[in-house]
C-alpha positions as a printed Julia matrix, in Angstrom:
120×3 Matrix{Float64}:
  -9.83   -8.73  -40.91
 -12.81   -5.9   -41.81
 -11.76   -2.02  -41.21
 -15.01   -2.13  -38.52
 -13.32   -5.14  -36.46
  -9.8    -3.4   -36.81
 -11.06    0.15  -35.0
 -13.47   -1.97  -32.58
 -10.3    -4.0   -31.39
  -7.98   -0.65  -31.21
 -11.23    1.36  -29.28
 -11.33   -1.07  -27.09
  -7.34   -1.76  -26.26
  -7.01    2.18  -25.52
 -10.89    2.09  -23.53
  -9.06   -1.1   -21.63
  -5.48    0.64  -21.43
  -6.7     3.92  -20.46
  -8.86    2.49  -17.51
  -5.36    1.23  -15.84
  -3.45    4.42  -16.51
  -6.12    7.0   -15.02
  -6.97    4.43  -12.23
  -7.12    6.46   -8.7
  -4.32    5.59   -6.61
  -5.31    4.33   -3.25
  -7.05    5.97   -0.94
  -5.47    6.09    2.5
  -8.83    5.87    4.36
 -10.54    3.03    2.25
  -7.4     0.78    1.69
  -4.48    1.55    3.4
  -6.36    2.12    7.19
  -8.12   -1.06    7.5
  -5.1    -2.89    6.39
  -3.12   -1.34    9.44
  -5.53   -1.96   11.48
  -6.47   -5.55   10.39
  -2.1    -6.4    10.69
  -0.45   -3.64   12.47
  -2.25   -1.6    15.42
  -2.48   -4.59   17.63
   0.93   -4.25   18.39
   1.97   -0.52   16.62
  -1.22    1.66   18.47
  -0.9     4.85   20.2
  -0.41    3.28   23.53
   2.61    1.7    23.42
   3.88    1.2    20.56
   6.5    -1.87   19.8
   9.94   -0.54   19.15
   8.64    2.93   19.32
   6.54    2.39   15.92
   3.42    3.27   15.58
   1.17    2.85   12.59
  -2.68    3.54   13.41
  -2.77    6.96   11.87
  -2.18    8.6     8.69
   0.08   10.96   10.23
   2.05    8.16   12.73
   2.7     6.46    9.24
   4.55    9.02    7.52
   6.23   10.86   10.53
   9.66   11.52    9.71
  11.89    9.91   12.17
  14.87    7.6    12.25
  12.45    4.61   12.34
  10.45    6.06    9.06
   7.83    3.2     7.94
   6.76    4.96    5.17
   9.28    6.61    2.46
   7.03    8.6    -0.35
   7.36    7.2    -4.02
   9.57    4.84   -2.84
   7.69    1.32   -1.79
  11.41   -0.77   -1.94
  13.15    1.76    0.71
   9.71    1.48    3.3
   9.87   -0.17    5.98
   6.76   -0.85    5.94
   6.78   -2.68    2.67
   9.86   -4.56    3.95
   8.77   -5.83    7.26
   5.67   -7.38    5.31
   7.72   -8.82    2.37
  10.4   -10.48    4.5
  13.08   -8.17    3.41
  13.51   -6.96    6.57
  12.47   -8.61   10.13
   9.07  -10.41    8.68
   5.82   -8.2    10.51
   3.93   -8.83   11.74
   5.64  -12.13   13.08
   4.93  -15.41   11.59
   2.96  -16.24   14.84
   0.57  -13.77   14.21
  -2.8   -14.9    11.36
  -3.86  -14.02    9.06
  -0.85  -12.33    7.51
  -1.51   -9.94    4.4
  -1.82  -11.18    1.33
   0.36  -10.56   -1.74
  -2.42   -8.4    -2.97
  -2.55   -6.47   -0.36
   1.21   -5.96    0.14
   0.71   -4.59   -3.74
  -1.74   -2.1    -2.66
   0.31   -0.69   -0.08
   2.74   -0.23   -2.46
   1.0     1.42   -5.16
   0.21    3.94   -2.47
   3.6     4.67   -1.58
   4.53    4.87   -5.09
   1.83    7.22   -6.04
   3.2     9.36   -3.09
   1.19    8.44    0.25
  -1.33   11.19   -0.26
  -4.45   10.95    1.81
  -7.49   11.73   -0.22
 -10.44   11.83    2.35
């Protein structure tokens, strides 16, 4: 293999890798809030939130309480992720469709892992 091809492949590899390393974390307003609205707010909105859990705003979602939904930096211990994946009581319940996709749940996990910032 020629030196030019090797250098080209190395540069391409660095560019691909740097894109994934330096990608911006998910944005609450753009990426996460629409998912909460789509799957959660019907039952966990401001008026009569089921089980006292509100998921209709950034502040409600990250509020520290006995029923804390999100633990910044730790998606595996975050109740929101646990309920969406079935590690805790499955939410939304099976009777509700559509259900969050694996990609949507992964996006929520990524947001939590990045520290649950609200950049908007």
